DOVEXBA-211504 format. One record per residue (C-alpha): x, y, z; residue in three letters; chain; residue number from 1. Coordinates in nm, 4 decimals. Layout:
BEGIN
c1: X; c2: Y; c3: Z; r: ALA; c: A; k: NUM
...
END
This chain:
BEGIN
c1: 2.1834; c2: 1.5723; c3: 0.0017; r: MET; c: A; k: 1
c1: 1.8480; c2: 1.6491; c3: -0.1611; r: PHE; c: A; k: 2
c1: 1.9394; c2: 1.4325; c3: -0.4614; r: GLU; c: A; k: 3
c1: 2.0097; c2: 1.1254; c3: -0.2484; r: THR; c: A; k: 4
c1: 1.6875; c2: 1.1828; c3: -0.0547; r: LEU; c: A; k: 5
c1: 1.4903; c2: 1.1928; c3: -0.3807; r: ALA; c: A; k: 6
c1: 1.6564; c2: 0.8678; c3: -0.4927; r: LYS; c: A; k: 7
c1: 1.5777; c2: 0.7069; c3: -0.1587; r: PHE; c: A; k: 8
c1: 1.2111; c2: 0.8084; c3: -0.1838; r: ILE; c: A; k: 9
c1: 1.1981; c2: 0.6749; c3: -0.5402; r: GLN; c: A; k: 10
c1: 1.3391; c2: 0.3389; c3: -0.4276; r: LYS; c: A; k: 11
c1: 1.0929; c2: 0.3247; c3: -0.1380; r: THR; c: A; k: 12
c1: 0.7987; c2: 0.3968; c3: -0.3687; r: VAL; c: A; k: 13
c1: 0.9169; c2: 0.1300; c3: -0.6129; r: GLN; c: A; k: 14
c1: 0.9519; c2: -0.1226; c3: -0.3308; r: ALA; c: A; k: 15
c1: 0.6047; c2: -0.0392; c3: -0.1980; r: ALA; c: A; k: 16
c1: 0.4547; c2: -0.0800; c3: -0.5458; r: ARG; c: A; k: 17
c1: 0.6290; c2: -0.4159; c3: -0.5839; r: ALA; c: A; k: 18
c1: 0.4872; c2: -0.5335; c3: -0.2500; r: VAL; c: A; k: 19
c1: 0.1347; c2: -0.4198; c3: -0.3410; r: VAL; c: A; k: 20
c1: 0.1597; c2: -0.5865; c3: -0.6825; r: ALA; c: A; k: 21
c1: 0.2881; c2: -0.9061; c3: -0.5217; r: GLY; c: A; k: 22
c1: 0.0005; c2: -0.9153; c3: -0.2720; r: GLN; c: A; k: 23
c1: -0.2549; c2: -0.8514; c3: -0.5487; r: ALA; c: A; k: 24
c1: -0.1186; c2: -1.1315; c3: -0.7664; r: SER; c: A; k: 25
c1: -0.1049; c2: -1.3656; c3: -0.4667; r: ARG; c: A; k: 26
c1: -0.4725; c2: -1.2967; c3: -0.3896; r: LYS; c: A; k: 27
c1: -0.5588; c2: -1.3652; c3: -0.7530; r: ARG; c: A; k: 28
c1: -0.3619; c2: -1.6911; c3: -0.7388; r: MET; c: A; k: 29
c1: -0.5474; c2: -1.7935; c3: -0.4214; r: ASN; c: A; k: 30
c1: -0.8826; c2: -1.7270; c3: -0.5887; r: LYS; c: A; k: 31
c1: -0.7806; c2: -1.9435; c3: -0.8845; r: GLU; c: A; k: 32
c1: -0.6651; c2: -2.2213; c3: -0.6510; r: MET; c: A; k: 33
c1: -0.9976; c2: -2.2087; c3: -0.4634; r: ILE; c: A; k: 34
c1: -1.1879; c2: -2.2326; c3: -0.7942; r: LYS; c: A; k: 35
c1: -0.9780; c2: -2.5332; c3: -0.8998; r: ILE; c: A; k: 36
c1: -1.0163; c2: -2.7115; c3: -0.5649; r: SER; c: A; k: 37
c1: -1.3932; c2: -2.6467; c3: -0.5536; r: CYS; c: A; k: 38
c1: -1.4632; c2: -2.7719; c3: -0.9050; r: SER; c: A; k: 39
END
């Protein structure tokens, strides 16, 4: 029981990190696009 719970938490943390990383890269992409469109 405890083992599966630990695995579930690990998966959740990994998913959260992936989401945060995706949002960060998307923001960076948007900044680059704004620079390109402004210049």
